[in-house]
C-alpha positions in Angstrom: -11.6 12.7 -24.6 -14.5 13.0 -22.2 -15.0 16.5 -21.0 -17.9 16.5 -18.5 -16.0 15.4 -15.4 -18.8 16.3 -13.0 -20.8 13.2 -14.2 -18.1 10.7 -13.3 -17.0 8.9 -10.2 -15.2 10.7 -7.4 -14.1 9.3 -4.0 -16.9 11.4 -2.5 -19.7 9.8 -4.5 -22.4 7.7 -2.8 -21.3 4.5 -1.2 -21.8 1.3 -3.2 -23.0 -2.0 -1.9 -23.4 -5.5 -3.4 -25.9 -8.3 -2.5 -24.0 -11.5 -2.1 -26.5 -14.4 -1.5 -28.6 -12.1 0.8 -25.6 -10.5 2.5 -25.3 -6.8 1.8 -21.7 -6.0 1.5 -21.0 -2.3 1.9 -18.1 -0.9 -0.1 -17.6 2.2 2.0 -14.0 1.0 2.5 -12.0 -0.7 -0.2 -12.0 -4.5 -0.2 -9.0 -6.7 -1.1 -9.7 -9.7 -3.3 -7.0 -12.3 -2.9 -6.2 -14.4 -5.9 -6.3 -18.2 -5.6 -5.1 -19.8 -8.8 -5.8 -23.5 -8.9 -4.0 -23.8 -12.2 -0.8 -25.6 -13.2 0.2 -22.8 -15.7 -0.6 -19.3 -14.3 2.2 -17.0 -15.1 3.5 -16.3 -11.5 2.1 -19.0 -9.2 0.9 -21.9 -11.5 0.8 -25.3 -9.8 1.2 -24.0 -6.2 -2.4 -24.2 -5.0 -4.2 -26.7 -7.2 -5.3 -29.3 -4.6 -7.6 -29.0 -1.7 -4.9 -28.9 1.0 -2.7 -26.3 -0.6 -5.8 -24.2 -1.7 -7.1 -24.2 1.9 -3.7 -23.2 3.3 -3.3 -20.4 0.8 -6.9 -19.2 1.5 -6.1 -19.0 5.2 -3.0 -17.1 4.5 -4.8 -14.6 2.2 -7.6 -14.1 4.8 -5.1 -13.6 7.7 -3.3 -11.0 5.6 -6.5 -9.0 5.1 -8.4 -10.4 2.1 -12.2 -10.2 2.4 -12.9 -11.9 -1.0 -11.1 -14.9 -2.5 -11.1 -15.2 -6.3 -10.9 -18.8 -7.4 -9.7 -19.4 -11.0 -9.1 -22.8 -12.7 -8.1 -21.5 -16.1 -5.1 -19.3 -16.8 -5.7 -16.4 -19.1 -2.1 -15.4 -19.7 -0.9 -15.3 -23.3 -0.6 -18.8 -24.9 -2.1 -20.5 -21.9 -3.9 -23.9 -22.3 -7.5 -23.5 -23.2 -9.8 -25.6 -20.9 -13.3 -26.8 -21.4 -15.9 -26.2 -18.8 -15.8 -29.8 -17.8 -12.0 -29.6 -17.1 -12.5 -26.3 -15.2 -15.1 -28.0 -12.9 -12.8 -31.1 -12.5 -10.0 -28.9 -11.4 -12.2 -27.0 -8.9 -13.6 -30.2 -7.5 -14.6 -29.6 -3.9 -12.3 -26.7 -3.3 -15.2 -24.1 -3.2 -17.3 -26.1 -0.8 -14.2 -26.9 1.4 -13.3 -23.3 1.7 -16.9 -22.5 2.6 -16.9 -25.2 5.2 -13.6 -24.0 6.8 -14.2 -20.3 6.3 -17.9 -19.8 6.2 -17.9 -16.0 6.3 -15.5 -15.7 3.4 -16.8 -14.2 0.2 -15.9 -16.4 -2.8 -15.6 -15.1 -6.3 -15.4 -17.6 -9.2 -13.3 -16.6 -12.2 -14.8 -18.2 -15.2 -16.4 -17.4 -18.6 -18.5 -20.6 -18.8 -22.2 -20.9 -18.0 -21.9 -24.5 -16.7 -19.0 -23.6 -14.4 -21.1 -20.7 -13.0 -24.0 -23.1 -12.2 -21.5 -25.6 -10.7 -19.9 -22.8 -8.6 -23.3 -21.5 -7.4 -24.3 -25.0 -6.2 -20.9 -25.2 -4.4 -21.4 -21.9 -2.6 -19.8 -19.0 -4.5 -20.9 -15.4 -3.8 -19.6 -13.4 -6.9 -19.1 -14.2 -10.5 -15.9 -12.8 -12.1 -16.2 -13.1 -15.9 -13.3 -11.8 -18.0 -15.3 -12.2 -21.2 -18.3 -9.9 -20.6 -20.5 -12.8 -21.6 -18.8 -13.0 -25.1 -17.1 -16.4 -24.9 -20.2 -18.5 -24.0 -23.6 -17.6 -25.4 -25.3 -19.0 -22.3 -23.1 -17.2 -19.8 -25.3 -14.2 -19.0 -28.5 -16.2 -18.7 -26.7 -18.4 -16.2 -25.5 -15.4 -14.2 -29.0 -13.9 -14.2 -30.4 -17.2 -12.7 -28.0 -17.1 -9.8 -28.8 -13.4 -8.9 -25.2 -13.0 -7.8 -23.1 -9.9 -8.3 -21.3 -9.9 -11.6 -17.9 -8.5 -12.5 -18.0 -7.1 -16.0 -14.5 -6.8 -17.6 -13.5 -4.8 -20.7 -11.9 -7.2 -23.2 -11.7 -8.0 -26.9 -14.6 -9.9 -28.3 -13.1 -13.4 -28.7 -11.0 -15.8 -26.7 -8.4 -15.9 -29.5 -8.1 -12.2 -29.7 -8.2 -11.4 -26.0 -4.5 -10.3 -26.0 -4.4 -8.6 -29.4 -3.3 -5.0 -28.9 -5.9 -2.5 -30.1 -5.0 1.0 -31.2 -7.5 3.0 -29.2 -8.1 6.6 -30.1 -9.2 7.3 -26.5 -8.9 4.3 -24.2 -11.2 5.8 -21.5 -13.9 6.7 -23.9 -13.7 3.2 -25.5 -14.0 1.4 -22.2 -17.0 3.5 -21.1 -18.7 2.9 -24.5 -18.2 -0.9 -24.0 -19.5 -0.7 -20.4 -22.5 1.3 -21.4 -23.5 -1.2 -24.0 -22.9 -4.2 -21.8 -24.6 -2.7 -18.7 -27.8 -2.3 -20.8 -27.6 -5.9 -21.8 -27.0 -7.1 -18.3 -29.9 -5.0 -16.8 -32.3 -6.3 -19.5 -31.5 -9.8 -18.2 -32.1 -8.8 -14.6 -28.5 -8.6 -13.5 -28.4 -5.7 -11.1 -25.3 -6.0 -8.9 -22.6 -5.1 -11.4 -18.9 -4.4 -10.7 -16.8 -2.9 -13.4 -13.2 -4.1 -14.3 -11.4 -2.0 -17.0 -9.3 -5.0 -18.0 -5.7 -4.3 -17.3 -3.5 -6.8 -19.1 -5.9 -7.6 -21.9 -5.3 -6.2 -25.4 -4.0 -2.8 -24.3 -0.6 -1.1 -24.8 1.6 0.0 -21.9 0.8 3.6 -22.7 -2.9 3.0 -22.7 -2.8 1.2 -19.4 -0.8 4.0 -17.7 -3.4 6.4 -19.1 -6.1 4.2 -17.6 -4.4 4.5 -14.2 -4.5 8.3 -14.5 -8.1 8.3 -15.6 -9.7 5.7 -13.3 -12.0 8.4 -11.8 -13.7 8.8 -15.2 -14.6 5.1 -15.6 -17.9 3.6 -14.5 -20.3 6.5 -14.6 -20.4 6.8 -10.8 -23.1 4.2 -10.5 -21.0 1.0 -10.3 -18.0 0.0 -8.1 -14.7 -0.4 -9.8 -12.4 -3.4 -9.4 -8.8 -3.0 -10.4 -6.5 -5.9 -11.2 -3.0 -4.8 -11.9 -1.2 -7.3 -9.7 2.0 -8.7 -11.4 0.9 -7.4 -14.8 3.4 -7.0 -17.6 2.7 -3.3 -18.3 4.3 -2.6 -14.9 7.3 -5.1 -14.9 8.3 -5.2 -18.5 9.2 -1.5 -18.9 11.2 -1.7 -15.7 13.1 -4.9 -16.8 11.9 -6.7 -13.7 10.1 -10.0 -13.0 6.4 -10.2 -12.0 7.5 -11.0 -8.4 9.8 -8.0 -8.1 7.5 -5.0 -8.6 5.6 -4.7 -5.3 6.7 -1.1 -4.5 5.7 0.1 -8.0 2.4 -1.8 -7.8 1.5 -0.3 -4.4 2.1 3.2 -5.7 -0.4 2.5 -8.5 -2.8 0.9 -6.1 -2.8 4.0 -3.9 -3.4 6.2 -7.0 -6.5 4.2 -8.1 -7.9 4.1 -4.5 -7.6 7.9 -4.4 -9.7 8.0 -7.5 -12.5 5.8 -6.1 -11.6 2.2 -6.8 -13.4 -0.1 -4.4 -11.8 -3.6 -4.9 -8.2 -4.5 -5.5 -7.6 -7.9 -7.0 -4.1 -8.9 -5.8 -1.6 -11.7 -5.2 0.2 -9.9 -2.4 -2.5 -9.2 0.1 -0.4 -8.1 3.0 1.2 -5.3 1.0 -2.1 -4.3 -0.5 -3.5 -4.1 3.0 -0.8 -1.6 4.0 -1.8 0.5 1.0 -5.5 0.4 1.8 -4.7 1.3 5.4 -2.6 4.2 4.3 -5.3 5.4 2.0 -7.9 5.2 4.8 -5.8 7.2 7.2 -5.2 10.0 4.8 -8.5 10.3 2.9 
C-alpha cells in the first residue's frame, strides 16, 4: 500500500487544463464525455448510431444533456468482440467526425482507437483528443502518431496485449500497480513530446470486482496530482453483475460511484447516460 498520502491528488489540488488544437480547456469543473459508439457490436448500444444521421442525432442529444466532449469509437472492446483493422475502423468512421464538427463546431471530439493510422485519419478530420485504451502497446507506431498531432492523450491502464486485455490479474496492490504503470508510461510519453496527458485507470479491463471497488475507494491516490483523471465506469460489469442486473438498469448505483470519484478529484466522467451524470456533477458542484 502507498503510505505518503500528502503527495497524491486531492480535490483542492491545482486546477488542470488541456490544450485541444489551440483551445485551452480548463478542468476546474468536471467535464462529461458522452459515448458515441459507431459499432454494430458494443455491449449495450451496438448498431444504434453507426451511420451519419443517427450519429449526428445522438451527438445532439448528448450535447443537449450536458456533454462537453464526445468520444467516438468504431471498435468494440467488450470481451469476445470482433477485432477490426485500422482500415475497417476508418471505413466505419467515414465522414462522421467531420460532419459532427461541421454541425457542432465548438464540440470537443475524442477518438477512441489504438491505431496510428486511425489517429492520423481522425486528426485530419478534426478530432481534439486521442483516447487510446492500449497505452501505445497494440500498435508500435501509435505513440509517434500521437506526438505528431500534439493533441491531448488519454493513457489507460490495461494488460499488455489485445488478446490479454480482459484476463484477470491477481494484483497484490491494485493502486500501486496502476501508479507504477502510469509512472513508466508517462516517462515514455514525455520523451516523445506528449505533454497533455489524461489518466484513465482502466475500469472493466483485466481487474476483479474487488479490485475495481478498491480503485473507486482509492481514486484520490492515482495520478500523482499532476495529471487529470478520467473515470469510465458507465454500464461496466463490476457494477451490474454482483447486483444481478443488466447494464441498462444500474443508473442509481453508477451515480453514487460517480459522486464518490468526483469527491476525490476525478475531472472527466466518460458515460452513456449524460443527463443523469450531469445531475451528479451539479450535485457535486453545489456541495463541494
